[in-house]
N, C-alpha and C positions, 0 to 999 in steps of 0.2 A: 743645406742639402735639400734637393727637391726630388720628387718622384711623381709618377703619373698614376692617377687613380681613375677607374671607370665605374660608373654606376648606371643602373637602368631605372628610368622613371616612366611608368606606364608604357613600357615598350620602347622608349627612346634612350639610346645609349649616349651618355655625356662624359667627355673626357675632362678631368680636372687635374691641374698641376699644383705643386707646392705642398705646404704643411699647414695644419690646422692651428689657429691661434685661439685658445679657449678663453682669452680675456676680452675679446672684441665685443662691443655692444650689439644688441639686437634692436633693429628698427621696428616700428609698429606694423609694417607690412613686409617684413623680411624674415627669412628662416635662418636661424643659427645652425649651421650644418655640421658642427663639430661636437654635439652633445654626447655622441656615442663613442668618441675617441677616434673616429675616422680621420684620415690625413687630408683634411680640406685646406686649401690655401688660406693664408691669413686674410681676414676681412671679407671672406667670400659671403655674398648675400644673394638672395632671390627677391625679386620685386614683381608683384602682380598689379596690373592696371586694367580696369574696365574702360574701354574707349566708347562703347555703345551698349545700351542707351545711356543718356545722361542721368545723373542722380536727380530724383524728384520728377522725372518725366511722367507724362500722363498719356494713356492710350484708351481707345474705345474697345469695348468688349468684342472679341472675335478677331482682333487685329493680330497679324503675325508680327511679332516684335523681334528686331534684329539684335543679337547679342554678339559682341566682339571684345576680345581682350588679349593681353600679352603677358607672358611670364618670362622675364629676362634675368639672366645671371650677371653678377657684377663683372665677370670676365668676358662678357659679350655673348655668351651662349643663349640661344632661344629655345625655351621649353614650352612654348605656347600650345603645342599639340597635346601636352599632358594636362592642360587645365580641366578641372572638374567644376561644373556649375550646379549649384544646389538652391532649392527653395525649401526652407525648413529641413526636414529629413529626406526630401525627395531629390534625386539626381535628375536634372532637366536637360543637361547637355554636356558635351565634352569637346575639347579642342579650342582653337582660337576664335571660331565663329559658328553660329547656328541661328535658326529661327524657331520660335515657338509661340503658342497662344497661351495666355495666362487667364485664370478666372477673374471675375469681378472682385475687387478688393485692393488693399494696400499690401505690397509684397516686398520683402528684403531678399535680394538675389546676391549670392556669394560666389565668387570665382576664386578657387584656391588650387595650390599645388603643394605636394608634400614629398620630401626626399628622406630616405632612411637616415635616422639619426638627427633629424631636424624638425622644428616646429613648422607647421604649414604657413606659407606666405599667402595672403589673401587680399581681396578688395571687394567692396560691396556697393550696391546701389539700391535705393528705395524707389519703387514704381507704384503708380496708381492706375488701376484699370476701372473705367467707369461703366455703368450699366448699359448705356447706349452711346450714341455719338457724343463726344465730349464738347464738340463745338455747338453748345446750346445757344439759343437766341437770348439776347438781353431781356430781363424782366422790367416792365414799366408799370409804375403806379402813379395815378393822377388824382389830385384833389382839386376841387372847384370852389371858387369863391364868387358869389354873385348869382347863385341859383342852384337847382331849379326852385320856383319857376324863374325863367330867364326873361328879362324885360327889355323891350326895344329902347335903345339909347342908354342902357345901363352897362357899365364895364363888367365884363366877365373875365375872371382871372383863373388860369389853369396852372397848377404847380405840379411839375413832373419830376419823378425820381427814376433813373434808369440804372440797373445794376447787372453786370455780366460776370459769370463765374470765372472766366479767364482774364478779363480786362478790368474788372472792378467798377468803380463809379463812372458812368457815361452820361450823367445828367446834363453836363454842359454841351453835349453833342446832340441832344434831342432836336428834332425838326418837327414843327407843328404845321398842319395844313387845315384849311377850311374847305370842305368838299375836295376839289382837285387842285386848289391853289395854295402854294406855300404861304404861310402867314407869319412865321417867326422861328426862332431857334433858342436853345438854352433851357434851363430848368423852369423858367417862368414865361408864360405867354398870356397877354392881356388883349382883349378885343371888344369892340362895341358893334353890335349887329342890329339891323332892322328886323322887322317881323319876318318870320319864315322858319323853315326847317333846314337844319345844317348837320353835317357830320364833321366833327373835329377829330383829327388823327394826330397822334404823337408816335414817332418812330425813331429808331436809332440802329445803326449797324455796328457790330464789333469788328475787331481787327482781322477776323477771318471771313468777314462778309455776311455772317449770320444776322438776319434782320429781326428786331423786336418791334412790335407795333400794337397799339391799342386805339380803338375807335370809340367815340362818344357821340351818339346822336343827341341833338338838343333841339328844342322848339322855343323860339323867341316870340313872346306875346307882348301886347301893348298895355297890359294892366299896370296899376300902380305897383311899384316895387315893394317887396317884402324885405325890410332892413335886416342885415345880419345881426347876430347877438353882439351886445356890447361886453367886451372883456377888459378887465383891469387886473394888474399885478401889484399887490401891495407890498410883497416881500418875495425876493430881495429887491432893493431899490436899484434903479439903473445906475451903473458905474460903481456898484458896491465892490469892496475888496475883502477877501477872506483868506485865512491861512489854510494851507493844505491839511486835510484831516478834519477840519471843522464841519459839523453838521449845519447845513444852511436851511433856514425856514423858507419854504415855497408856499405862498398863499395868494389866492386870487378870487375874483368874482366874475360871474357871467350871467347876464340877464337878457331876455328876449321879449319883445312886445307881445308876441303871440304865445310863446311857450313858458314865459315866466323865468324863475330862477334856474339856471343851468350850471351853477358853480360846481356841483358834485360831478358833472360830466366833463369837466376840463381835462385835457390831455396836455402833459408837459414834456418838452424836449429841450435838450442842450445840444445844439448842432443838429445832427441827424439821429441822435440817440434818444429814445423815449426814456425819461427818468422818473415819471410818476403820473398819478391821476388823482382827480378830486380837487376839493377846494383848499386843502391844507396838508402838507407833509414835510418831513425833514430828510435831507440827503446831503452827503458830501460829494464834491466834484473834484476831479483831478486837477493838477496844476495847469494853468493856462488861462486864456481869455475865452469866455463862453457866451454865446448868444442863447438866452433862455426864452423860449416861446411857449405860451399857453394858448390853446385854441379849443373851440367847441363848435358843433354843428347843430342847427335847429331842425325842426321837423320838416322844413321846406328846403333842406340841404344848404342853407346859407351858413357860411363859415365866418366866425368872428375870432380875432386873435389879438394878442398883445405880446410885446417882447421887451426884454431888458438885456443889458450886457453886464456881466460880472467877471471879476478877475480873481483867480486863486493863486496865491503866491506861496513859495516855499516857507515853511515855518523855521525861524531862526531861534536858537536858544537865548 
């Protein structure tokens, strides 16, 4: 036996046919419309889908954000005009689409619809609104080996790291120039220069065209070079193998002809992560193969370093 039932949802009349099946399951985003004994058709469900913006989308502060969604019944009915959009306890919009500005912060937006006698069907997205333009330029950090002072005929090496909030590590895309001439690319740039004044520039553009740049003025002189500190790693040994969870002894020395013992000023890194400082400490590393580097800078900005490779394996019983 079938009969026709009509309900009104936020001013929209909806015709439904059939009888309610109280045993049907309820999906995570569907309303079970028969909980009050109303004659809903068997298996009747509501589904809400947010089509815009995408989950985890990011916007700049002050941007009008487009919201769009659908509320569909399993019998083909469209109830999108009855959608209610909320941020916390605040109603920010109604219907299938609207535009609004959100404050700076991370927000969970919920679109939902409720029918008498049923739990609300809903969908949600999490949005990030940044304080300014989200397309920030990449940040660049440069370390120099070989000066100052910089000596004529002596190799000067520049180590660059570029990081972008949207694109991540861009170090491989760094472009180096000497004055107005391109000199090299990538995270490492080495050059030998005659006496004179120069401007070294490292720059990189992200996927949106935002350009990050750093300039380093240098003067190359003809005096005898100041040698960088001598650095040695006594532990761990190169090629050492350790079990996951083991505390590894990191020990090294650094000495400089002008500054003396610099061992306590050593900085230690595994890959791009700083793991410790000083002449001696213990630390566990995660599973994998790691390049461990210890470096130090003397008072003349000369950088000395040493590195070893270690492997951390899964511990077996």
